[in-house]
C-alpha positions as CSV (number, residue, x, y, z in Angstrom):
1,X,0.0,0.0,0.0
2,X,1.5,3.3,-1.0
3,X,1.9,6.1,1.5
4,X,-0.4,9.0,1.3
5,X,0.5,11.3,-1.6
6,X,-0.4,14.2,0.6
7,X,2.3,13.3,3.1
8,X,4.8,13.0,0.2
9,X,3.8,16.5,-1.0
10,X,4.4,17.9,2.4
11,X,7.8,16.3,2.6
12,X,6.9,13.7,5.1
13,X,9.2,10.7,5.2
14,X,7.8,7.3,4.2
15,X,10.4,5.4,6.2
16,X,11.1,5.3,9.9
17,X,14.4,5.5,11.7
18,X,15.1,1.8,11.1
19,X,14.7,1.9,7.4
20,X,11.2,0.4,7.3
21,X,8.2,2.2,5.9
22,X,6.4,4.3,8.4
23,X,2.8,3.4,9.0
24,X,-0.2,5.6,9.5
25,X,-2.3,4.1,12.3
26,X,-5.7,5.2,13.5
27,X,-6.8,4.0,17.0
28,X,-10.4,4.3,18.1
29,X,-11.3,4.2,21.7
30,X,-14.9,3.9,22.8
31,X,-16.6,5.5,25.8
32,X,-16.6,2.3,27.8
33,X,-12.8,2.2,27.4
34,X,-12.4,5.8,28.7
35,X,-14.8,6.1,31.7
36,X,-16.6,3.7,34.0
37,X,-20.2,3.0,32.9
38,X,-21.6,3.5,36.3
39,X,-19.5,6.1,38.1
40,X,-18.3,7.9,35.0
41,X,-14.8,8.1,36.5
42,X,-12.0,8.1,33.9
43,X,-10.2,4.8,33.6
44,X,-6.8,6.3,34.2
45,X,-4.9,3.0,34.0
46,X,-6.4,2.2,30.6
47,X,-5.7,5.7,29.2
48,X,-2.2,5.8,30.5
49,X,-1.3,2.5,28.8
50,X,-2.9,3.8,25.6
51,X,-0.8,7.0,25.8
52,X,2.4,5.0,26.3
53,X,1.5,2.8,23.3
54,X,0.8,5.8,21.1
55,X,3.9,7.6,22.1
56,X,6.0,4.5,21.4
57,X,4.5,4.2,18.0
58,X,5.4,7.9,17.3
59,X,9.0,7.4,18.5
60,X,9.3,4.4,16.2
61,X,8.5,6.8,13.3
62,X,4.9,6.0,12.8
63,X,2.0,8.4,12.3
64,X,-0.8,8.0,15.0
65,X,-4.3,9.4,15.2
66,X,-6.6,8.7,18.1
67,X,-10.4,8.8,17.7
68,X,-11.8,9.3,21.2
69,X,-15.3,9.1,22.5
70,X,-16.2,10.0,26.0
71,X,-17.3,13.6,26.0
72,X,-20.8,12.9,27.4
73,X,-19.5,10.4,29.9
74,X,-16.8,12.7,31.3
75,X,-19.4,15.6,31.3
76,X,-21.8,13.5,33.4
77,X,-19.0,13.0,36.0
78,X,-18.1,16.7,36.0
79,X,-21.7,17.7,36.6
80,X,-22.6,14.8,39.0
81,X,-25.4,13.6,36.7
82,X,-26.2,9.9,37.0
83,X,-27.7,9.1,33.6
84,X,-27.3,10.3,30.0
85,X,-30.3,12.7,29.3
86,X,-32.8,11.8,26.6
87,X,-33.2,15.3,25.2
88,X,-30.8,16.3,22.5
89,X,-30.1,19.8,23.9
90,X,-29.3,18.5,27.3
91,X,-26.9,15.9,25.9
92,X,-25.2,18.5,23.7
93,X,-24.7,20.8,26.7
94,X,-23.2,18.0,28.7
95,X,-20.9,17.1,25.8
96,X,-19.7,20.7,25.6
97,X,-18.7,20.5,29.3
98,X,-17.2,17.0,28.9
99,X,-15.2,17.7,25.7
100,X,-13.2,20.4,27.6
101,X,-12.4,17.9,30.4
102,X,-11.7,15.1,28.0
103,X,-9.1,16.9,25.9
104,X,-7.5,18.3,29.1
105,X,-7.3,14.7,30.4
106,X,-5.6,13.5,27.2
107,X,-3.2,16.5,27.1
108,X,-2.2,16.0,30.7
109,X,-1.4,12.3,30.1
110,X,0.5,13.0,26.9
111,X,2.4,15.9,28.4
112,X,4.1,13.5,30.9
113,X,5.9,12.0,27.8
114,X,6.4,15.4,26.1
115,X,4.1,14.4,23.2
116,X,2.1,17.3,21.7
117,X,-1.5,16.6,20.7
118,X,-4.2,18.4,18.7
119,X,-8.0,18.4,19.0
120,X,-10.0,17.9,15.8
121,X,-13.9,18.0,16.1
122,X,-15.9,17.0,13.1
123,X,-19.5,16.6,11.9
124,X,-20.6,15.0,8.6
125,X,-21.4,18.6,7.4
126,X,-17.7,19.4,7.7
127,X,-16.7,16.8,5.1
128,X,-19.8,16.9,2.9
129,X,-18.3,20.0,1.2
130,X,-15.4,19.0,-1.0
131,X,-13.3,22.0,-0.1
132,X,-13.8,21.4,3.6
133,X,-13.0,17.7,3.2
134,X,-9.7,18.6,1.5
135,X,-8.9,21.2,4.2
136,X,-9.5,18.6,6.9
137,X,-7.3,16.1,5.0
138,X,-4.5,18.7,4.6
139,X,-4.7,19.6,8.3
140,X,-4.3,16.0,9.3
141,X,-1.3,15.7,7.0
142,X,0.3,18.8,8.4
143,X,-0.2,17.7,12.0
144,X,1.2,14.2,11.4
145,X,4.2,15.6,9.5
146,X,4.9,17.8,12.6
147,X,4.9,14.7,14.8
148,X,1.6,15.7,16.5
149,X,-1.0,13.2,17.5
150,X,-4.5,14.4,16.5
151,X,-7.3,13.4,18.8
152,X,-10.6,13.3,16.9
153,X,-14.1,13.3,18.1
154,X,-17.5,14.1,16.7
155,X,-18.6,17.7,17.5
156,X,-21.6,16.6,19.6
157,X,-22.4,20.2,20.6
158,X,-23.3,21.0,17.0
159,X,-24.3,17.7,15.5
160,X,-27.9,16.7,15.0
161,X,-29.2,13.5,13.5
162,X,-29.1,14.8,10.0
163,X,-25.4,15.6,10.2
164,X,-24.1,13.0,12.7
165,X,-21.8,10.2,11.8
166,X,-23.9,8.2,14.2
167,X,-21.0,6.7,16.2
168,X,-17.3,7.1,16.5
169,X,-16.6,3.7,14.8
170,X,-17.9,5.2,11.6
171,X,-16.0,8.5,12.2
172,X,-12.8,6.5,12.8
173,X,-13.3,4.6,9.5
174,X,-13.9,7.9,7.5
175,X,-10.8,9.4,9.2
176,X,-8.7,6.4,8.2
177,X,-9.9,6.7,4.6
178,X,-9.2,10.4,4.6
179,X,-5.6,10.0,5.7
180,X,-4.9,6.8,3.6
181,X,-4.1,4.9,6.8
182,X,-2.5,1.5,6.8
183,X,-4.3,0.3,9.9
184,X,-7.4,1.1,11.9
185,X,-7.6,-0.4,15.4
186,X,-11.1,-0.6,16.9
187,X,-10.4,-1.0,20.6
188,X,-13.3,-2.7,22.4
189,X,-14.2,-4.8,25.5
190,X,-13.7,-8.2,23.8
191,X,-10.6,-9.8,22.3
192,X,-12.1,-10.2,18.9
193,X,-15.1,-10.9,16.8
194,X,-16.9,-14.2,17.8
195,X,-19.3,-16.5,16.0
196,X,-21.7,-15.7,18.9
197,X,-22.0,-13.4,21.9
198,X,-19.3,-14.9,24.2
199,X,-21.0,-13.5,27.3
200,X,-24.0,-15.7,26.8
201,X,-22.6,-18.5,24.6
202,X,-19.5,-20.1,26.1
203,X,-19.0,-22.2,23.0
204,X,-18.6,-19.1,20.8
205,X,-15.5,-19.3,18.6
206,X,-13.1,-16.4,17.7
207,X,-12.8,-15.3,14.1
208,X,-9.3,-14.1,13.3
209,X,-9.3,-13.2,9.6
210,X,-12.2,-11.8,7.5
211,X,-11.6,-11.5,3.8
212,X,-15.2,-10.7,2.8
213,X,-17.5,-9.1,5.4
214,X,-20.6,-9.9,3.4
215,X,-20.0,-13.6,4.0
216,X,-19.8,-13.3,7.8
217,X,-22.4,-15.2,9.9
218,X,-22.1,-13.8,13.4
219,X,-24.3,-12.5,16.2
220,X,-24.0,-8.7,16.4
221,X,-27.0,-8.2,18.6
222,X,-24.9,-6.8,21.5
223,X,-25.2,-3.1,21.8
224,X,-22.8,-0.5,23.2
225,X,-22.6,0.8,26.7
226,X,-25.3,3.0,28.2
227,X,-22.9,6.0,27.6
228,X,-21.9,5.1,24.1
229,X,-23.7,4.7,20.8
230,X,-21.7,1.8,19.3
231,X,-21.7,-2.0,19.4
232,X,-20.3,-4.8,17.3
233,X,-22.7,-4.0,14.5
234,X,-21.2,-0.5,14.2
235,X,-17.7,-2.0,14.2
236,X,-18.6,-4.2,11.2
237,X,-19.9,-1.1,9.5
238,X,-16.7,0.7,10.2
239,X,-14.7,-2.2,8.9
240,X,-16.6,-2.1,5.6
241,X,-15.9,1.5,5.2
242,X,-12.2,1.3,6.1
243,X,-11.4,-1.8,4.1
244,X,-13.1,-0.3,1.0
245,X,-10.4,2.5,1.3
246,X,-7.6,-0.1,1.5
247,X,-7.2,0.1,5.3
248,X,-6.5,-3.1,7.3
249,X,-9.0,-3.0,10.2
250,X,-8.5,-4.8,13.5
251,X,-10.7,-5.4,16.5
252,X,-8.9,-6.1,19.7
253,X,-9.2,-5.6,23.5
254,X,-8.9,-2.0,24.7
255,X,-7.7,-2.9,28.2
256,X,-4.4,-4.1,26.8
257,X,-3.2,-1.4,24.4
258,X,0.2,-3.2,24.0
259,X,-1.7,-5.7,21.9
260,X,-1.3,-3.2,19.1
261,X,2.5,-3.8,19.1
262,X,2.3,-7.5,19.1
263,X,-0.4,-7.6,16.4
264,X,1.7,-5.4,14.1
265,X,4.8,-7.5,14.7
266,X,2.8,-10.6,13.9
267,X,1.4,-9.2,10.7
268,X,4.8,-7.9,9.6
269,X,6.5,-11.3,10.4
270,X,3.9,-13.0,8.2
271,X,4.7,-10.6,5.3
272,X,8.4,-11.0,5.7
273,X,8.1,-14.8,5.9
274,X,6.2,-15.0,2.6
275,X,5.4,-11.7,0.9
276,X,3.4,-13.4,-1.8
277,X,1.4,-15.7,0.4
278,X,-2.4,-15.4,0.5
279,X,-4.0,-15.1,4.0
280,X,-5.6,-18.2,5.3
281,X,-8.5,-18.4,7.8
282,X,-6.9,-19.9,10.9
283,X,-8.3,-22.8,12.8
284,X,-9.6,-22.1,16.3
285,X,-6.8,-22.7,18.8
286,X,-6.5,-22.8,22.6
287,X,-5.5,-19.6,24.3
288,X,-2.4,-19.2,26.4
289,X,-1.7,-16.7,29.1
290,X,1.8,-16.0,27.7
291,X,3.0,-12.7,26.3
292,X,3.5,-12.7,22.6
293,X,7.2,-12.7,21.8
294,X,8.8,-10.5,19.2
295,X,9.5,-12.6,16.2
296,X,12.1,-10.4,14.3
297,X,15.1,-8.6,15.8
298,X,15.0,-6.0,13.0
299,X,11.2,-5.5,13.2
300,X,9.9,-2.0,12.7
301,X,7.7,-2.4,15.8
302,X,9.3,-3.8,18.9
303,X,8.2,-4.3,22.5
304,X,8.3,-0.8,24.1
305,X,10.7,0.1,26.9
306,X,8.2,2.9,27.6
307,X,5.5,0.5,28.6
308,X,5.0,0.2,32.3
309,X,5.6,-3.0,34.3
310,X,1.8,-3.5,34.5
311,X,1.5,-3.3,30.7
312,X,4.4,-5.7,30.1
313,X,3.0,-8.2,32.6
314,X,-0.6,-8.0,31.5
315,X,-2.1,-11.4,30.7
316,X,-2.9,-11.7,27.0
317,X,-5.1,-14.2,25.2
318,X,-2.9,-15.6,22.5
319,X,-3.5,-17.8,19.4
320,X,-1.0,-19.6,17.1
321,X,-0.4,-18.4,13.6
322,X,-2.1,-20.6,11.0
323,X,1.1,-20.4,8.8
324,X,4.2,-22.3,10.1
325,X,7.1,-19.9,10.3
326,X,10.8,-20.8,9.6
327,X,11.8,-20.2,13.2
328,X,8.7,-21.2,15.2
329,X,5.0,-20.6,15.2
330,X,4.2,-17.1,16.3
331,X,2.1,-16.4,19.4
332,X,-0.1,-13.3,19.0
333,X,-2.9,-11.6,20.9
334,X,-6.4,-12.7,19.9
335,X,-7.9,-10.2,17.4
336,X,-10.0,-10.0,14.3
337,X,-8.3,-8.7,11.2
338,X,-10.4,-7.5,8.2
339,X,-8.4,-7.5,5.1
340,X,-8.4,-4.5,2.8
341,X,-10.1,-4.6,-0.6
342,X,-7.6,-5.3,-3.5
343,X,-8.8,-2.2,-5.4
344,X,-9.1,0.5,-2.8
345,X,-11.2,3.6,-3.2
346,X,-9.2,6.8,-2.9
347,X,-9.7,10.5,-2.5
348,X,-12.7,11.7,-4.5
349,X,-14.2,8.3,-4.9
350,X,-14.1,7.6,-1.2
351,X,-15.4,11.1,-0.4
352,X,-18.5,10.6,-2.7
353,X,-19.2,7.2,-1.4
354,X,-18.8,7.8,2.3
355,X,-18.4,11.5,3.0
356,X,-21.6,12.6,1.4
357,X,-25.1,12.0,2.8
358,X,-27.6,11.1,0.0
359,X,-30.3,13.7,-0.7
360,X,-32.5,11.3,-2.7
361,X,-32.6,8.0,-4.6
362,X,-32.4,7.1,-8.3
363,X,-33.8,3.7,-9.3
364,X,-32.1,2.2,-12.3
365,X,-32.8,-1.0,-14.2
366,X,-30.5,-4.0,-14.5
367,X,-29.3,-3.0,-18.0
368,X,-28.1,0.4,-16.7
369,X,-26.4,-1.2,-13.7
370,X,-24.6,-3.7,-16.0
371,X,-23.3,-0.8,-18.2
372,X,-22.1,1.1,-15.1
373,X,-20.2,-1.9,-13.7
374,X,-18.6,-3.4,-16.8
375,X,-14.9,-2.9,-17.4
376,X,-15.3,-0.1,-20.0
377,X,-17.7,1.8,-17.7
378,X,-20.4,3.9,-19.4
379,X,-22.2,6.8,-17.9
380,X,-25.8,6.6,-16.7
381,X,-28.2,7.6,-19.4
382,X,-31.9,8.6,-18.8
383,X,-33.2,5.5,-20.6
384,X,-31.9,3.4,-17.7
385,X,-33.7,5.3,-15.0
386,X,-37.0,3.9,-13.7
387,X,-37.9,6.3,-10.9
388,X,-36.6,9.0,-8.6
389,X,-37.3,9.8,-5.0
390,X,-36.5,12.8,-2.8
391,X,-35.7,16.4,-3.7
392,X,-32.2,17.3,-4.7
393,X,-30.3,19.8,-6.8
394,X,-27.5,19.5,-9.3
395,X,-24.2,18.2,-7.9
396,X,-25.8,16.7,-4.8
397,X,-25.3,13.1,-3.9
398,X,-28.0,10.4,-4.4
399,X,-28.2,6.7,-3.7
400,X,-28.5,4.3,-6.6
401,X,-30.8,1.3,-6.3
402,X,-31.3,-1.5,-8.8
403,X,-34.8,-2.7,-9.7
404,X,-36.0,-5.5,-11.9
405,X,-39.1,-6.0,-14.0
406,X,-42.1,-7.8,-12.4
407,X,-45.7,-8.3,-13.2
408,X,-47.3,-4.8,-13.0
409,X,-44.1,-2.9,-12.8
410,X,-40.8,-3.1,-11.0
411,X,-39.5,-4.4,-7.7
412,X,-36.5,-3.4,-5.8
413,X,-33.8,-6.0,-6.3
414,X,-31.7,-5.2,-3.2
415,X,-30.1,-2.4,-1.1
416,X,-28.5,0.6,-2.6
417,X,-25.5,-0.2,-4.8
418,X,-23.6,3.1,-4.7
419,X,-23.8,6.8,-4.9
420,X,-23.5,9.5,-7.6
421,X,-23.2,13.2,-8.0
422,X,-26.0,14.2,-10.3
423,X,-25.9,16.7,-13.1
424,X,-29.6,17.3,-13.0
425,X,-32.1,18.1,-10.3
426,X,-34.8,15.6,-9.1
427,X,-37.4,17.6,-11.0
428,X,-35.4,17.4,-14.2
429,X,-34.7,13.7,-13.8
430,X,-38.4,13.0,-13.3
431,X,-39.0,14.7,-16.7
432,X,-36.4,12.8,-18.7
433,X,-36.2,9.4,-17.1
434,X,-36.9,6.5,-19.4
435,X,-36.2,8.7,-22.5
436,X,-33.6,8.5,-25.1
437,X,-30.7,10.9,-24.7
438,X,-31.7,12.6,-28.0
439,X,-34.9,13.9,-26.4
440,X,-33.2,15.6,-23.4
441,X,-32.8,18.9,-25.2
442,X,-36.4,18.8,-26.4
443,X,-37.7,18.1,-22.9
444,X,-35.4,20.5,-20.9
445,X,-34.1,22.9,-23.4
446,X,-30.4,21.8,-22.9
447,X,-28.5,18.5,-22.6
448,X,-25.2,17.2,-21.1
449,X,-23.1,14.4,-22.4
450,X,-24.1,12.1,-19.5
451,X,-26.9,12.0,-17.1
452,X,-24.8,11.9,-13.9
453,X,-21.2,11.5,-12.7
454,X,-20.9,8.0,-11.3
455,X,-17.2,7.4,-10.6
456,X,-17.9,6.1,-7.2
457,X,-20.7,3.7,-8.1
458,X,-18.8,0.4,-8.2
459,X,-18.6,-0.3,-4.4
460,X,-21.7,-1.7,-2.7
461,X,-22.8,0.3,0.2
462,X,-23.6,-0.9,3.7
């Protein structure tokens, strides 16, 4: 995976001090990993270990971004309020109080290791505009090139349902795509993704590698904490977004941040052992309470001397590598790794697909969909449009849904298949849909070469 062109433009090095390529790593921490669900007190031991981990990655030459929830949880503690309020305005007020305390907490911890941080607050509106999206991307690139760790959160004080990301899992995935990250770590309260809820099903088995999320058959019924908005389902959504941008996405336990080191060492060792090997789905193995050893003396990522004794002695759940290594089988922390798509969406394509909220829906027939997805892609013409829903203007985003002929009309074939930026408004589309292109000028008084710009169409949405 190539480093971000933006980093190269700014003169950022693509290799670290040991001659290996520097990585861009996004780490997402949920509310339940930041503060206690009942008392709302910050989990200082967790946060301190995470800070040590992030600083060590920075000192090894890697670029690190934290996506941190917790503003409302910390705000509840500051105001001595027991439960998260139901009214939006009250929750936003508490978030405004909590965000100040939260960033101060992070700054105090990072200051102990002389690591500067920056606060970045986003809403979906901030990246819906192309210029603002590029400005945010450039700001991230500049901060990372200066050795600063950005700490990202949704701007809860301003966000309403129409402009919310919904949860910080989604925000972290969009951030990872925006900076062309190599890895996205979704830190949670379980070791990995299981075939069933391990809290209620003791026979649930861990899933270590996922090549195609659409083929997963798992129970994601568990919801997030009472303070947060996420859960395992939102993490799968985030994994879909991030892997579509070429980002390897990993779910692992947040209480042991040093897992990040050992997982990266493990993945790197597999690549060094056989760079051309295809990933294999591992068999389920017994866990062992032994720390994962470093497997390569010249590895870019090594066990950290910064880590506290408690972190080094933490009990890890480990699994054996499915691929025999020349020296020995590698022990590594349990985790679920979602492999990136072979053909990653970049820049404008990713922005259209995941940065823009759709303002309406265009229903197209199977013939039009076939033309849009073939190797020599064609533009969407009016004749392939069956119906339009919603109200939108030119150059706004719309969802595309495929329908098929049935008795008495059409039926929706499945979920939306992509997004497009339209060259015509919803009113104009309603007038020209189903018509030959030659009639557009007659019906509207003008005509463009293509009905809409569909460069981002070819990745299925969630």
